[in-house]
C-alpha positions, 0 to 999 in steps of 0.5 A: 556052265555058269558058276558050277551050274550045268545049264540046259535048254529045252526046245519044243519044236513042231514044224520048225524047219525054217527057223530051228537051225537059227535057234540052235546055232545062236545058243550062248556058249555057257549052255551045256546041253540043248534038248530038242523035242520034236513033237511029231513034226510033218516037215523036215524038222527032225532031219535038220536037228539030227544033222545039226546034232551030229556036228554039235555034240551039245545037241540031242534030239527026242522024238514024240511018236505023235503030236501031244502039244507044246506042254507035253514036249516041254515035259519030255525035255524036263524029264530028260534033263532030270535024268541027265542031272542038269542044274537049270533048265531053260525053255526056248521056242523053235521059232526064234522068237526068243532072244538068246541074249536074254538067257543069262538074265533068266538063269541068273536068279536061279544061279544066285539061289534067289528064285526057283523059276524065272519067267520072261516078261515081254511087257515091261517096256512100251516096246511090247505094244509096238512089237506084239500083234495087238490082238495077241497083246490084248489076249495075253493081258486078259489071260495074265490077269486070270493067271494072277488070280488062279496061281497066286503069283500076283507079281507075274505078268505076261503069262503066255511067255514061254521063255523060262528057266527052272531049277532042278529043285523046282522040277522035282517039286512038280507032278509033271504028268498032271500039267496041262499039255497044250497052250495052257501049260505055262499057266497051269505050271504056275499054279503047281509051283504056287502050291509047292511054294516055289519062288518065282521071278519075272525078268524083262525079255525082248519080244521078237516078231516078223522074222518069218515065224507062223503062229498056230494059236487061234485066240478065239479057241485058246482063250476060252479053253485056258480060262476054263482051265484056270478056273478049275485049277484055281479051286484046286489050288485053294483046296490044296494050299488053304484047306488041306495043307494049311487052313486059311480064312481067305477060303471063307472070304472067297466062298462068301464073295462067290455066294453073294456077288454072282447071284446079285449080278444075275438078279441085277441083270434079270431085273434090268432086262425086265425094266428095259425090255418089258417095262416092269418097274424094279421095286426099291427093295429088290434094287437095294438087295441087288446093290447089297449082294454085289457090294458085299460080294465084291468086298469079300472077293477083294479081301480074299485076293488081298489075303492071297497076295499077302500070303504069297508075298515071300514067293515074289522075288522080283523085289530082291533082284 
């Protein structure tokens, strides 16, 4: 407990028998409860956690009957924390890649009522490039850019970092049964939080690698899936926030940007193909049309993004920390 706030840590775990004890035993003393969600592990994770919980009464174990994904495991932990009326719920992975010493930095903005949701950011310093595997770093950077656009939280980076904390109030604003249940969970969660006008902060955390963890993430599979998810959730957010709840002219700019830019890009690529492959000269009028469509489309998209950024700037609490 910190300043009267009961703090819980949810640990989603799937086949983490090697490192789960390290995670549980390293939890800071101010943590009131640890909820481990065993996502139908096929190793000894359940047995290890059960034995640990018998000695440490702060720790409890939930078992998903079948493997549902990391997002579903976290949601199970969130729901349990709400039942127990805990004030702040953090998430730490079961593979010991999250430094327990950073937990106080994550919960402090919520304790001080400056934020509803706090994300860890491993990219604040140059050390991240040295510590994080290069392919994962580049994939993370790409998804972080898409998440900024889709979620409206332009100040949030390192979208795939699962080291987070959320207030009880923030949890009650979410439709947890509608959040994506697999690796796109943190991205989709940010979209829901934005529609709920939740205040979000980014704080520096230390990336930990090379301790025996084994990632099951296949970037060539995950990136297309999350990109498609973010595209769908982007349009859902625009409709929910800027049409249904409070109409905003940025809708027109996004519409015009899409209508102008993408046809212009397709036409430009087609004419380029015709010129390079078939030797067909591009008429001046066509070249001018392509340039106008692309330029006007980009201008409209940039204006829409700027409007979105301005509209959501009050939800950016980094500047107040």
